[in-house]
VEXKOLKOL-296135 format. One line per 3 residues: number of its first residue (from 1); for each residue x, y, z of C-alpha. Coordinates in steps of 0.001 Angstrom, whole numbers. Last residue first. Example, Ala and Ser with C-alpha at 12.3 -4.5 7.8 and 13.67 -1.06 7.14 Angstrom:
<sites>
2	13670,-1060,7140 | 12300,-4500,7800
</sites>
This chain:
<sites>
246	2278,1735,-10529 | -1347,746,-10361 | -2139,-2935,-10941
243	-5688,-4271,-11016 | -6035,-7862,-9865 | -9079,-9873,-10967
240	-8912,-12659,-8370 | -7030,-12739,-5069 | -9888,-14131,-2986
237	-10663,-10734,-1438 | -10844,-9173,-4898 | -7846,-7130,-5974
234	-6382,-3652,-6023 | -2614,-3785,-6448 | -649,-683,-5608
231	2660,1097,-6097 | 4055,3736,-3747 | 6837,3691,-4610
228	8706,3057,-7822 | 10256,-171,-9026 | 7256,-2478,-9272
225	7515,-4862,-12215 | 4962,-7272,-10781 | 7681,-9769,-9820
222	9571,-6832,-8305 | 6855,-6471,-5684 | 7240,-10114,-4716
219	11037,-9793,-4567 | 10726,-6813,-2223 | 8145,-8611,-102
216	10483,-11621,113 | 13303,-9317,1243 | 11016,-7884,3923
213	10201,-11381,5175 | 13904,-12330,5161 | 14799,-9249,7217
210	12041,-9988,9718 | 14075,-11061,12731 | 16789,-8481,12214
207	18232,-9671,15544 | 18503,-6133,16888 | 15008,-5278,15666
204	13289,-8266,17260 | 15213,-7895,20524 | 14409,-4193,20638
201	10717,-4853,20030 | 10499,-7542,22699 | 12170,-5308,25272
198	10111,-2340,24142 | 6769,-4005,24827 | 4442,-1601,23024
195	1537,-470,25216 | 1558,3167,24162 | 3691,3802,21112
192	6209,6606,21609 | 8957,4122,22484 | 8801,2831,18909
189	9996,6162,17547 | 12911,6129,19977 | 13788,2584,18896
186	13838,3571,15234 | 15919,6596,16184 | 18559,4441,17858
183	18623,2040,14892 | 19190,4929,12502 | 16122,5903,10503
180	16780,9670,10467 | 20335,9148,9310 | 20053,11284,6170
177	19609,8234,3951 | 16541,9747,2227 | 15476,13147,3525
174	13420,13186,6752 | 10252,11331,7766 | 8867,12028,11223
171	5184,11836,10253 | 5889,8919,7907 | 7603,6953,10660
168	4977,7774,13280 | 2119,6727,10980 | 3681,3337,10219
165	4410,2902,13931 | 719,3297,14743 | -242,1062,11823
162	2129,-1689,12929 | 1072,-1871,16571 | -489,-5328,16746
159	2366,-6675,18869 | 4105,-8715,16185 | 3263,-5867,13783
156	5723,-3750,15757 | 8520,-6004,14513 | 7327,-5494,10925
153	7764,-1776,11387 | 11317,-2292,12624 | 12207,-4518,9668
150	10874,-1924,7210 | 12547,869,9167 | 15934,-840,8791
147	15681,-1910,5139 | 15373,1639,3834 | 18827,2827,4941
144	20513,2147,1581 | 17906,4197,-239 | 14597,4217,-2078
141	14354,445,-2491 | 12464,-753,566 | 9315,-2226,-1067
138	7489,-3571,1981 | 3920,-4777,1564 | 1012,-3264,3477
135	-2560,-4550,3255 | -5701,-2409,3292 | -9064,-4160,3460
132	-12079,-2654,1712 | -15875,-2483,1901 | -16386,-2711,5661
129	-17535,883,6175 | -14447,1754,8203 | -12227,539,5366
126	-14034,2221,2456 | -14830,5873,3036 | -12974,6645,6255
123	-9889,4538,5585 | -9676,5385,1880 | -9962,9079,2707
120	-7335,8769,5451 | -5023,6944,2990 | -5147,9764,451
117	-3591,12889,1951 | -1231,11933,4792 | -405,8366,3763
114	-164,9332,68 | 2146,12215,924 | 4347,9930,2989
111	4482,7474,84 | 5576,10335,-2184 | 8324,11120,330
108	9678,7567,127 | 11856,6767,3144 | 9227,4446,4664
105	9146,2466,1409 | 5837,1299,-74 | 3878,-1486,-1778
102	218,-952,-834 | -2161,-3854,-1396 | -5806,-2753,-1600
99	-8196,-5620,-872 | -11849,-5757,-1924 | -14822,-7843,-761
96	-14536,-7009,2959 | -14969,-10205,5019 | -11713,-9697,6920
93	-12941,-6250,7996 | -10129,-3731,7841 | -6429,-3277,8526
90	-3537,-5369,7343 | 99,-6076,8137 | 1590,-8797,5898
87	2793,-11852,7813 | 2604,-14658,5288 | -726,-15879,6625
84	-2124,-12356,6284 | -1264,-12212,2584 | -2567,-15736,2059
81	-5921,-14992,3704 | -6273,-11742,1772 | -5764,-13480,-1558
78	-2856,-12095,-3557 | -672,-15190,-3210 | -3560,-17304,-4506
75	-3897,-15119,-7576 | -164,-14879,-8321 | 593,-17984,-10378
72	-2733,-18044,-12207 | -2392,-14368,-13100 | 1189,-14751,-14286
69	165,-17560,-16613 | -2993,-15771,-17758 | -1453,-12424,-18615
66	-2464,-9773,-16081 | -6000,-8615,-16700 | -7877,-5460,-15782
63	-4930,-3151,-16145 | -4423,84,-14308 | -1840,2684,-15138
60	567,5203,-13721 | 4136,5116,-14992 | 6391,6149,-12165
57	6051,7446,-8620 | 2464,7082,-7610 | 2765,10630,-6369
54	2809,12987,-9319 | 3066,10164,-11850 | 985,11965,-14487
51	3856,14225,-15471 | 3661,13144,-19112 | 94,14453,-19109
48	-3098,13139,-20687 | -2944,9991,-18623 | -4554,6696,-19516
45	-6929,4365,-17741 | -8866,1551,-19348 | -11543,-213,-17349
42	-13270,-3061,-19096 | -15612,-4267,-16407 | -17862,-2832,-13702
39	-18713,-4812,-10579 | -19693,-1647,-8721 | -17345,-2397,-5847
36	-14482,-3135,-8199 | -15064,-16,-10273 | -15384,2020,-7089
33	-11973,811,-5954 | -10532,1741,-9356 | -12089,5179,-9011
30	-10661,5556,-5519 | -7116,4964,-6693 | -7315,7304,-9685
27	-9330,9891,-7780 | -6536,10162,-5215 | -4145,10964,-8038
24	-6616,13536,-9355 | -6780,15506,-6120 | -9940,15562,-4045
21	-12952,17831,-4564 | -15400,15096,-5610 | -14468,11482,-4995
18	-17520,10591,-2926 | -19827,12585,-5171 | -19043,10298,-8090
15	-20087,7254,-6106 | -23461,8824,-5359 | -23962,9692,-9011
12	-23382,6151,-10259 | -20162,5295,-12011 | -20654,5207,-15773
9	-20843,1932,-17625 | -18497,-229,-19694 | -15612,1914,-18527
6	-13397,4606,-19994 | -11271,6870,-17819 | -9143,9742,-19095
3	-6988,11107,-16282 | -6333,14851,-16152 | -3206,16576,-14884
</sites>
């Protein structure tokens, strides 16, 4: 699989070295990040293979501009401050210029692969260096059991433990709707997190406190045409110039 990338200028040599020796799907995400950080314009991405969706899960593309009406409507909602205000888990420096919004399902095996293979590179290269924020949005559409882990993960976010639980879920992932995300298992996974108040977590999960939040995330993702997971939006901190990868 080879991606053809055309931009108004070539990425500098140092940037190119950063994405050397990693798979092409990872290059797609990191290249778009580099485009943002370099201030380049006019990116057009196309795939030379019909199997180009090896982990992004569907048609893979990036677009510089959403149509103006949709762009105006969504820009504010895509700003980091708005995403955080509405309860989306995030990691990174709040002043970072770029935000990556990850729309995923905890039952999605391609999402698990992204978390294991690509997310660590993004974290080390861009998040730890203060260049990028990562925001998680729930897109629980892989199976009938997908809502449960999404609600549970959001409950851990109440206690600042979302990313630990996120990792545990993907590490312990089993086939879709095989029972691995039963309520009992979700509680067992949570019990592995040091410092998590289990009484508060259990109450949150049992009451489905964040079901409406997860449903809003699902509707938000659908508004961008997202059906497959993982899908991504890479955007400026203020919500401007969104690039969609799905």
